[in-house]
C-alpha positions, 0 to 999 in steps of 0.5 A: 284196937288192942292195947300194947302189951309187953311180950313175956320174953323180951319187953318189946311191945307187941300188937296184933295186926294191923298196926295202930295208925293215926292221921292228921292233916292241915295246911302249912304255908298254904300246902296241904300237909298229911301226917301219919303215925304208925306204931309197930311192935319194934318201931314207930313210923311218922310220915309227913307229906306235902303234895304226895311226895315222900323223899327222905327217910331218917331214923332216930333210936330212942334207946339210951346205951348208958343206963346210968345216964338216963336221968340226964335225958329226961325232958325238961319241964321248965323254961325254954328248954322244954322246946329243945330236942333231947341231946342224946338223940342222934338222927341218921339219914337213911335215904334222900336228903340230897342237899346239905340244907334238906338233910339238916332240916330233915334231921331237925324235924326228926330230932324234934319229933323223936323228942316229942315221942320220948317226952310223951312216954319216957319209957319208950325205947323203940326206934323212930323212923321218919319219912319226910316229903316237904315241898320246900327246903327251908321252913319258917319258925311258924311252919316248923311249929305247925308241922310239929303240932300236926305230929302231936295230934297223932300221938 
């Protein structure tokens, strides 16, 4: 795989085909959960599937529209704040999320995943697109953390 290099004209990272892809799998609450991370030149896609389903798509732009406000969005490295999603991230459901509970859970996962990606690389400006196919509408704290840990293994 070739390293990501900025293009000379617009600083958008470009890669050769195929896109960089990483996968992880594990059992969460007894259900096989597959995570796939794909890095395209203009977007990052993360899919989380259980039982082969993929029912909800959410996008989260990482680009901050006000450059003077960037410093306030850098991840906190102390205390419990480091576990919270970054406040400037605004997840938007593109498809799915038929119920309010499913949409809320999906946006929680999306904000946390986007925060994780942004904290790994504070210069990252691509939009993160998250595909979710969770079997249950509600998730325990342990299930949530285990799912985020699977995503972390792909980064």
